[in-house]
TIBABA-484519 format. One record per residue (C-alpha): residue number from 0; residue in one letter; chain; x, y, z. Coordinates in steps of 0.2 Angstrom, whole numbers. Layout:
<sites>
(NUM, a, A, (X, Y, Z))
...
</sites>
This chain:
<sites>
(0, m, A, (-410, 47, 113))
(1, t, A, (-406, 28, 110))
(2, a, A, (-393, 18, 119))
(3, l, A, (-381, 19, 104))
(4, e, A, (-384, 38, 103))
(5, r, A, (-380, 40, 122))
(6, a, A, (-365, 29, 121))
(7, i, A, (-358, 40, 108))
(8, a, A, (-363, 56, 116))
(9, r, A, (-356, 50, 134))
(10, p, A, (-344, 35, 131))
(11, d, A, (-336, 26, 145))
(12, p, A, (-319, 32, 147))
(13, v, A, (-305, 21, 140))
(14, h, A, (-288, 24, 149))
(15, d, A, (-276, 11, 140))
(16, f, A, (-271, 22, 125))
(17, g, A, (-257, 36, 124))
(18, a, A, (-259, 53, 118))
(19, r, A, (-247, 50, 103))
(20, s, A, (-240, 35, 94))
(21, p, A, (-223, 30, 99))
(22, l, A, (-217, 34, 82))
(23, y, A, (-225, 51, 81))
(24, g, A, (-219, 64, 70))
(25, l, A, (-219, 54, 53))
(26, e, A, (-233, 59, 41))
(27, r, A, (-246, 47, 47))
(28, r, A, (-257, 38, 35))
(29, s, A, (-252, 49, 20))
(30, v, A, (-248, 36, 6))
(31, g, A, (-258, 23, -3))
(32, f, A, (-255, 6, -10))
(33, m, A, (-245, 12, -26))
(34, d, A, (-233, 22, -15))
(35, v, A, (-230, 7, -4))
(36, l, A, (-227, -4, -18))
(37, a, A, (-216, 10, -26))
(38, q, A, (-205, 10, -10))
(39, s, A, (-202, -9, -11))
(40, v, A, (-199, -9, -30))
(41, a, A, (-188, 5, -29))
(42, a, A, (-177, -3, -16))
(43, v, A, (-176, -19, -26))
(44, a, A, (-173, -8, -42))
(45, p, A, (-178, -23, -55))
(46, a, A, (-173, -13, -70))
(47, a, A, (-155, -11, -64))
(48, a, A, (-154, -29, -56))
(49, a, A, (-161, -37, -72))
(50, t, A, (-145, -33, -80))
(51, t, A, (-131, -30, -66))
(52, v, A, (-135, -45, -55))
(53, v, A, (-138, -57, -69))
(54, l, A, (-121, -53, -75))
(55, l, A, (-114, -56, -57))
(56, v, A, (-124, -73, -57))
(57, a, A, (-116, -77, -74))
(58, g, A, (-99, -74, -67))
(59, i, A, (-101, -87, -52))
(60, s, A, (-113, -99, -60))
(61, p, A, (-112, -97, -79))
(62, s, A, (-120, -114, -83))
(63, a, A, (-135, -112, -71))
(64, t, A, (-139, -93, -72))
(65, v, A, (-157, -94, -76))
(66, l, A, (-160, -108, -63))
(67, s, A, (-151, -99, -49))
(68, i, A, (-163, -84, -52))
(69, v, A, (-178, -96, -52))
(70, l, A, (-173, -103, -36))
(71, a, A, (-169, -86, -28))
(72, g, A, (-186, -81, -33))
(73, v, A, (-195, -96, -25))
(74, l, A, (-184, -93, -9))
(75, s, A, (-189, -74, -9))
(76, l, A, (-207, -79, -9))
(77, l, A, (-206, -90, 6))
(78, v, A, (-197, -76, 16))
(79, a, A, (-209, -63, 9))
(80, r, A, (-223, -74, 16))
(81, t, A, (-215, -76, 33))
(82, i, A, (-212, -56, 34))
(83, s, A, (-230, -54, 29))
(84, q, A, (-235, -63, 45))
(85, f, A, (-228, -48, 55))
(86, a, A, (-233, -34, 42))
(87, r, A, (-252, -40, 44))
(88, r, A, (-252, -38, 63))
(89, l, A, (-240, -23, 66))
(90, a, A, (-239, -6, 58))
(91, a, A, (-220, -2, 60))
(92, a, A, (-206, 8, 53))
(93, g, A, (-192, -3, 59))
(94, s, A, (-194, -17, 46))
(95, t, A, (-185, -34, 52))
(96, y, A, (-177, -25, 67))
(97, t, A, (-195, -22, 75))
(98, y, A, (-202, -39, 69))
(99, t, A, (-187, -49, 76))
(100, a, A, (-188, -40, 93))
(101, r, A, (-206, -44, 94))
(102, g, A, (-202, -62, 92))
(103, l, A, (-185, -65, 100))
(104, g, A, (-182, -51, 112))
(105, a, A, (-170, -37, 113))
(106, g, A, (-153, -46, 109))
(107, a, A, (-160, -54, 92))
(108, g, A, (-168, -38, 88))
(109, l, A, (-152, -28, 89))
(110, a, A, (-143, -41, 79))
(111, s, A, (-157, -40, 66))
(112, g, A, (-156, -21, 67))
(113, a, A, (-138, -19, 64))
(114, a, A, (-140, -33, 49))
(115, i, A, (-153, -23, 40))
(116, l, A, (-145, -7, 43))
(117, v, A, (-129, -14, 34))
(118, g, A, (-140, -21, 21))
(119, y, A, (-149, -5, 16))
(120, g, A, (-133, 6, 18))
(121, a, A, (-123, -5, 7))
(122, i, A, (-136, -7, -6))
(123, a, A, (-139, 11, -6))
(124, m, A, (-119, 13, -9))
(125, f, A, (-121, 0, -23))
(126, a, A, (-135, 9, -31))
(127, l, A, (-125, 26, -31))
(128, l, A, (-110, 18, -38))
(129, g, A, (-120, 9, -52))
(130, g, A, (-129, 24, -56))
(131, a, A, (-113, 34, -58))
(132, y, A, (-105, 19, -68))
(133, y, A, (-119, 20, -81))
(134, v, A, (-121, 38, -82))
(135, t, A, (-102, 39, -85))
(136, f, A, (-103, 25, -97))
(137, l, A, (-116, 35, -107))
(138, l, A, (-107, 52, -106))
(139, e, A, (-91, 44, -112))
(140, a, A, (-100, 36, -126))
(141, v, A, (-106, 52, -133))
(142, w, A, (-92, 64, -126))
(143, p, A, (-75, 54, -123))
(144, a, A, (-68, 69, -114))
(145, f, A, (-80, 67, -101))
(146, g, A, (-74, 49, -95))
(147, g, A, (-63, 46, -81))
(148, p, A, (-63, 48, -61))
(149, g, A, (-67, 66, -61))
(150, t, A, (-84, 63, -71))
(151, l, A, (-87, 48, -59))
(152, a, A, (-85, 59, -44))
(153, a, A, (-96, 73, -51))
(154, v, A, (-110, 61, -54))
(155, l, A, (-108, 53, -37))
(156, a, A, (-109, 70, -28))
(157, a, A, (-125, 75, -39))
(158, e, A, (-134, 59, -35))
(159, a, A, (-131, 61, -17))
(160, a, A, (-137, 79, -17))
(161, f, A, (-153, 73, -26))
(162, v, A, (-156, 59, -14))
(163, a, A, (-153, 70, 1))
(164, v, A, (-166, 83, -6))
(165, v, A, (-179, 70, -9))
(166, l, A, (-177, 61, 8))
(167, v, A, (-180, 78, 18))
(168, r, A, (-195, 83, 7))
(169, g, A, (-206, 68, 11))
(170, i, A, (-212, 50, 7))
(171, r, A, (-224, 56, -5))
(172, i, A, (-212, 65, -16))
(173, s, A, (-199, 51, -14))
(174, s, A, (-211, 36, -17))
(175, r, A, (-219, 45, -33))
(176, i, A, (-202, 50, -41))
(177, a, A, (-197, 31, -38))
(178, l, A, (-214, 25, -45))
(179, v, A, (-211, 35, -61))
(180, v, A, (-193, 32, -64))
(181, e, A, (-194, 13, -60))
(182, g, A, (-209, 11, -69))
(183, l, A, (-203, 18, -86))
(184, s, A, (-187, 9, -83))
(185, v, A, (-195, -7, -81))
(186, v, A, (-206, -5, -96))
(187, l, A, (-191, 0, -107))
(188, i, A, (-180, -15, -101))
(189, a, A, (-195, -27, -103))
(190, v, A, (-199, -20, -121))
(191, l, A, (-181, -22, -126))
(192, l, A, (-180, -39, -119))
(193, v, A, (-194, -46, -128))
(194, v, A, (-188, -38, -145))
(195, l, A, (-171, -46, -141))
(196, l, A, (-179, -63, -139))
(197, v, A, (-188, -61, -155))
(198, r, A, (-172, -57, -165))
(199, i, A, (-162, -71, -156))
(200, g, A, (-175, -83, -163))
(201, p, A, (-179, -101, -156))
(202, i, A, (-170, -105, -140))
(203, d, A, (-166, -123, -132))
(204, p, A, (-174, -122, -114))
(205, a, A, (-162, -136, -108))
(206, e, A, (-147, -126, -115))
(207, v, A, (-153, -110, -107))
(208, l, A, (-157, -118, -91))
(209, g, A, (-140, -127, -91))
(210, l, A, (-148, -144, -85))
(211, g, A, (-133, -153, -94))
(212, g, A, (-119, -148, -82))
(213, i, A, (-125, -141, -65))
(214, e, A, (-113, -140, -51))
(215, p, A, (-122, -139, -35))
(216, a, A, (-110, -128, -25))
(217, a, A, (-110, -115, -40))
(218, l, A, (-129, -116, -41))
(219, a, A, (-130, -112, -22))
(220, a, A, (-118, -97, -24))
(221, g, A, (-126, -91, -39))
(222, s, A, (-143, -92, -31))
(223, v, A, (-136, -82, -16))
(224, i, A, (-130, -68, -28))
(225, a, A, (-147, -69, -37))
(226, l, A, (-155, -66, -20))
(227, t, A, (-147, -50, -20))
(228, a, A, (-158, -45, -34))
(229, f, A, (-174, -47, -23))
(230, v, A, (-167, -40, -7))
(231, g, A, (-176, -24, -2))
(232, f, A, (-193, -32, -6))
(233, e, A, (-198, -30, 12))
(234, s, A, (-194, -12, 13))
(235, a, A, (-212, -7, 12))
(236, s, A, (-214, -13, 30))
(237, t, A, (-204, 3, 34))
(238, l, A, (-219, 13, 29))
(239, g, A, (-231, 5, 41))
(240, v, A, (-234, 22, 50))
(241, e, A, (-236, 32, 34))
(242, a, A, (-246, 20, 24))
(243, r, A, (-265, 20, 23))
(244, t, A, (-272, 4, 29))
(245, p, A, (-255, -3, 32))
(246, l, A, (-260, -21, 38))
(247, r, A, (-267, -24, 21))
(248, n, A, (-256, -14, 10))
(249, v, A, (-239, -18, 16))
(250, p, A, (-240, -36, 15))
(251, r, A, (-248, -35, -3))
(252, a, A, (-233, -23, -8))
(253, i, A, (-220, -35, -1))
(254, v, A, (-227, -51, -10))
(255, w, A, (-231, -42, -27))
(256, t, A, (-213, -34, -27))
(257, v, A, (-206, -52, -27))
(258, i, A, (-218, -58, -41))
(259, l, A, (-215, -43, -52))
(260, s, A, (-197, -43, -50))
(261, g, A, (-195, -61, -53))
(262, g, A, (-204, -61, -69))
(263, l, A, (-193, -47, -75))
(264, y, A, (-177, -57, -69))
(265, v, A, (-181, -73, -78))
(266, l, A, (-185, -64, -94))
(267, a, A, (-169, -55, -93))
(268, a, A, (-158, -70, -89))
(269, v, A, (-166, -80, -103))
(270, a, A, (-163, -65, -116))
(271, q, A, (-145, -63, -110))
(272, v, A, (-140, -81, -108))
(273, a, A, (-148, -85, -126))
(274, g, A, (-141, -70, -134))
(275, f, A, (-123, -72, -129))
(276, d, A, (-124, -91, -132))
(277, a, A, (-131, -87, -150))
(278, l, A, (-116, -75, -153))
(279, g, A, (-103, -87, -145))
(280, a, A, (-98, -74, -133))
(281, s, A, (-96, -74, -114))
(282, l, A, (-110, -66, -104))
(283, a, A, (-98, -64, -88))
(284, a, A, (-86, -55, -98))
(285, s, A, (-97, -42, -104))
(286, a, A, (-96, -24, -98))
(287, s, A, (-114, -19, -103))
(288, p, A, (-123, -35, -109))
(289, i, A, (-140, -27, -114))
(290, n, A, (-131, -13, -124))
(291, e, A, (-119, -26, -132))
(292, l, A, (-134, -38, -137))
(293, a, A, (-144, -23, -143))
(294, t, A, (-129, -18, -155))
(295, a, A, (-126, -35, -160))
(296, y, A, (-144, -38, -165))
(297, g, A, (-147, -21, -174))
(298, l, A, (-155, -12, -159))
(299, g, A, (-141, 0, -154))
(300, g, A, (-152, 15, -151))
(301, w, A, (-163, 4, -139))
(302, g, A, (-147, 0, -130))
(303, v, A, (-144, 17, -126))
(304, v, A, (-161, 20, -120))
(305, a, A, (-160, 5, -109))
(306, d, A, (-143, 11, -101))
(307, i, A, (-152, 27, -97))
(308, g, A, (-166, 17, -89))
(309, i, A, (-154, 7, -79))
(310, a, A, (-145, 22, -73))
(311, a, A, (-162, 30, -67))
(312, s, A, (-166, 13, -59))
(313, f, A, (-150, 14, -48))
(314, l, A, (-155, 31, -43))
(315, a, A, (-172, 26, -38))
(316, c, A, (-164, 11, -28))
(317, a, A, (-153, 24, -18))
(318, i, A, (-169, 33, -14))
(319, g, A, (-178, 17, -9))
(320, s, A, (-165, 9, 0))
(321, t, A, (-160, 26, 10))
(322, t, A, (-178, 29, 14))
(323, a, A, (-179, 13, 22))
(324, l, A, (-163, 14, 31))
(325, t, A, (-169, 31, 39))
(326, r, A, (-185, 23, 45))
(327, v, A, (-175, 10, 54))
(328, v, A, (-163, 22, 62))
(329, f, A, (-178, 33, 66))
(330, t, A, (-186, 18, 75))
(331, m, A, (-170, 15, 85))
(332, g, A, (-169, 32, 90))
(333, r, A, (-186, 31, 98))
(334, d, A, (-183, 15, 105))
(335, g, A, (-167, 21, 115))
(336, v, A, (-156, 10, 105))
(337, l, A, (-148, 26, 96))
(338, p, A, (-146, 43, 103))
(339, p, A, (-162, 54, 104))
(340, v, A, (-156, 65, 88))
(341, a, A, (-160, 49, 78))
(342, g, A, (-179, 48, 83))
(343, r, A, (-181, 68, 77))
(344, a, A, (-194, 71, 64))
(345, h, A, (-195, 87, 52))
(346, p, A, (-209, 97, 59))
(347, r, A, (-215, 102, 42))
(348, f, A, (-212, 88, 31))
(349, g, A, (-215, 73, 43))
(350, t, A, (-198, 65, 38))
(351, p, A, (-185, 57, 50))
(352, i, A, (-173, 72, 48))
(353, g, A, (-162, 66, 62))
(354, a, A, (-160, 50, 55))
(355, v, A, (-155, 57, 37))
(356, a, A, (-143, 68, 45))
(357, l, A, (-134, 52, 53))
(358, a, A, (-135, 40, 39))
(359, l, A, (-133, 50, 23))
(360, p, A, (-115, 56, 26))
(361, v, A, (-110, 38, 28))
(362, i, A, (-119, 32, 12))
(363, i, A, (-110, 46, 2))
(364, v, A, (-93, 45, 9))
(365, v, A, (-90, 26, 8))
(366, p, A, (-91, 25, -11))
(367, f, A, (-79, 39, -13))
(368, a, A, (-67, 30, 0))
(369, l, A, (-68, 14, -10))
(370, l, A, (-63, 22, -26))
(371, l, A, (-49, 31, -18))
(372, a, A, (-43, 15, -11))
(373, g, A, (-40, 9, -28))
(374, l, A, (-55, -1, -32))
(375, d, A, (-62, 1, -49))
(376, v, A, (-81, 4, -50))
(377, r, A, (-85, -14, -53))
(378, g, A, (-74, -19, -39))
(379, a, A, (-83, -7, -27))
(380, m, A, (-100, -13, -33))
(381, h, A, (-95, -31, -30))
(382, a, A, (-89, -27, -12))
(383, t, A, (-105, -17, -8))
(384, i, A, (-117, -29, -14))
(385, a, A, (-108, -43, -5))
(386, v, A, (-109, -34, 11))
(387, g, A, (-127, -28, 8))
(388, g, A, (-133, -45, 3))
(389, a, A, (-125, -53, 18))
(390, g, A, (-133, -40, 29))
(391, y, A, (-150, -43, 21))
(392, i, A, (-149, -62, 22))
(393, v, A, (-143, -62, 41))
(394, a, A, (-158, -51, 44))
(395, y, A, (-170, -63, 34))
(396, i, A, (-164, -78, 44))
(397, l, A, (-167, -69, 61))
(398, v, A, (-184, -64, 56))
(399, c, A, (-189, -81, 50))
(400, a, A, (-183, -88, 66))
(401, a, A, (-193, -75, 75))
(402, a, A, (-209, -78, 66))
(403, p, A, (-215, -95, 73))
(404, v, A, (-211, -89, 91))
(405, f, A, (-221, -73, 88))
(406, l, A, (-236, -82, 80))
(407, r, A, (-236, -95, 94))
(408, r, A, (-235, -82, 108))
(409, i, A, (-251, -74, 101))
(410, g, A, (-260, -90, 97))
(411, e, A, (-260, -89, 78))
(412, a, A, (-246, -101, 73))
(413, t, A, (-250, -113, 59))
(414, i, A, (-241, -128, 51))
(415, g, A, (-239, -119, 35))
(416, s, A, (-231, -102, 42))
(417, t, A, (-220, -113, 53))
(418, v, A, (-213, -124, 39))
(419, a, A, (-210, -109, 28))
(420, a, A, (-201, -100, 40))
(421, t, A, (-191, -114, 46))
(422, v, A, (-186, -120, 28))
(423, s, A, (-182, -101, 23))
(424, a, A, (-171, -99, 38))
(425, v, A, (-161, -116, 36))
(426, v, A, (-159, -113, 16))
(427, l, A, (-154, -95, 18))
(428, a, A, (-140, -100, 31))
(429, a, A, (-134, -114, 20))
(430, a, A, (-134, -104, 5))
(431, l, A, (-125, -89, 13))
(432, v, A, (-111, -101, 19))
(433, t, A, (-109, -109, 3))
(434, f, A, (-108, -93, -7))
(435, f, A, (-94, -87, 4))
(436, a, A, (-84, -103, 2))
(437, v, A, (-86, -102, -17))
(438, d, A, (-82, -83, -18))
(439, a, A, (-67, -85, -6))
(440, a, A, (-61, -100, -16))
(441, a, A, (-61, -88, -32))
(442, g, A, (-50, -76, -24))
(443, s, A, (-63, -63, -19))
(444, v, A, (-59, -52, -4))
(445, a, A, (-78, -50, -1))
(446, l, A, (-79, -62, 13))
(447, w, A, (-65, -53, 23))
(448, v, A, (-74, -36, 20))
(449, v, A, (-91, -44, 26))
(450, l, A, (-82, -53, 41))
(451, a, A, (-74, -36, 46))
(452, v, A, (-91, -26, 45))
(453, a, A, (-100, -41, 54))
(454, g, A, (-87, -40, 68))
(455, i, A, (-90, -21, 70))
(456, a, A, (-108, -24, 71))
(457, a, A, (-107, -38, 83))
(458, v, A, (-96, -26, 94))
(459, a, A, (-109, -13, 93))
(460, v, A, (-123, -24, 98))
(461, v, A, (-113, -32, 113))
(462, v, A, (-109, -14, 119))
(463, r, A, (-126, -9, 118))
(464, l, A, (-133, -24, 127))
(465, r, A, (-120, -22, 141))
(466, r, A, (-128, -6, 145))
(467, g, A, (-142, -15, 153))
(468, l, A, (-158, -22, 147))
(469, p, A, (-169, -10, 156))
(470, s, A, (-164, 3, 144))
(471, l, A, (-170, -7, 130))
(472, a, A, (-187, -9, 137))
(473, r, A, (-195, 0, 122))
(474, i, A, (-187, -10, 108))
(475, g, A, (-198, -15, 96))
(476, s, A, (-210, -1, 96))
(477, y, A, (-224, 1, 83))
(478, d, A, (-238, 13, 78))
(479, e, A, (-253, 12, 90))
(480, p, A, (-270, 19, 91))
(481, v, A, (-270, 35, 101))
(482, a, A, (-284, 41, 114))
(483, s, A, (-290, 54, 101))
(484, q, A, (-295, 41, 89))
(485, v, A, (-304, 30, 102))
(486, l, A, (-322, 33, 107))
(487, g, A, (-320, 38, 125))
(488, g, A, (-301, 38, 124))
(489, v, A, (-292, 45, 138))
(490, a, A, (-273, 48, 137))
(491, r, A, (-261, 41, 150))
(492, p, A, (-253, 55, 159))
(493, e, A, (-235, 48, 156))
(494, a, A, (-240, 47, 137))
(495, a, A, (-246, 65, 137))
(496, d, A, (-231, 72, 145))
(497, g, A, (-218, 67, 133))
(498, d, A, (-208, 52, 129))
</sites>
């Protein structure tokens, strides 16, 4: 017997591993790169954002709609690069919450966790409202009697039920539904946009970019709104436990989501700005820009198909955002931040069933409450996307601040990574302040809604911290090799006995 054979047959015992991962219960290493990419793409929902967010940007920055989206794409790439620094080193399910805690400690981790929960939750609500809006719009066009609040409520309820079933059944089902739905939607929208550009004819790049009369404040505010079209690109990081080769696949999915989405957004913005300019109409005043352009340029049937794709994209976004949300809640349950029920996994499907039970009722009830409070659908969508965007951006600022500290601690900091993280954090903070200043000056109540949500989140974080830092010793947990996977591995007694 050779030395190697003897080492394999009778390995030296290794005692530094647990019997199970801190995040046990999830369906470990069960999905590949395309599923991971589908998670991030679904959370971003590029097919829906290509129309709805472009419309919102045009409302705030009409002269620089395209340029705002380009700037948001560049900033998103910088943030994606920074988040990937963590994703290449940690297989986690807690997204920016885990990463920030690993870099800046428990307090910052809790703040980042609260922010990303608000982001995922509010965007899921936005997606449910958007899907209901487009489905009702389509039904009303075919059968006018089906329009109105009753139809809207029924569609919302049906969407919520579908999302609940998908979340419980498992990540492979949810990611593949999202991949098919979003993939078809993107293809439909992209083909229609290209055909529209051909019908519109030659365009003036300077006119489309609005280079003649850019207002810096409006450009900054428009860029923040445009950034909401990209938020969610990091949600692949919530599948670090469930992904195969996560340290490679998760960072790739994060970066490619930004690249693919950004390309579609620029195409959509150019087509819509050029199309409405050629018609002499206002893009910001449109109810359904793609549909109206398709009708104006003799492609009415395609407009209906595109609306179906947009509605489906919103549904995929609701699934993707809620999937990410439940993984963060699950991680917080395992960390001891939330009650133990949050950390329960389904014994058969390997899904975070406790987190689903806690999070889904809130995501379903709030859209109904907003509508009952008197907001129309578009007003409710504006409120939820403002809150969600603010939550995401605060989480991105914190994770960008954490990255240089984390990399320096492990001896892997570089000038490039430090500069990218620092610039991202500073620009995001400045853009967020500018946006709310412009939005509030325009009479929007979004700022006050965001401040109210931020106040509630801040109180929750402070209360949790006052319970004592020793109870937060496990914060920032991530997937770790277990004894059974290591040659000679011997489980620690405390790990074998339970949590």
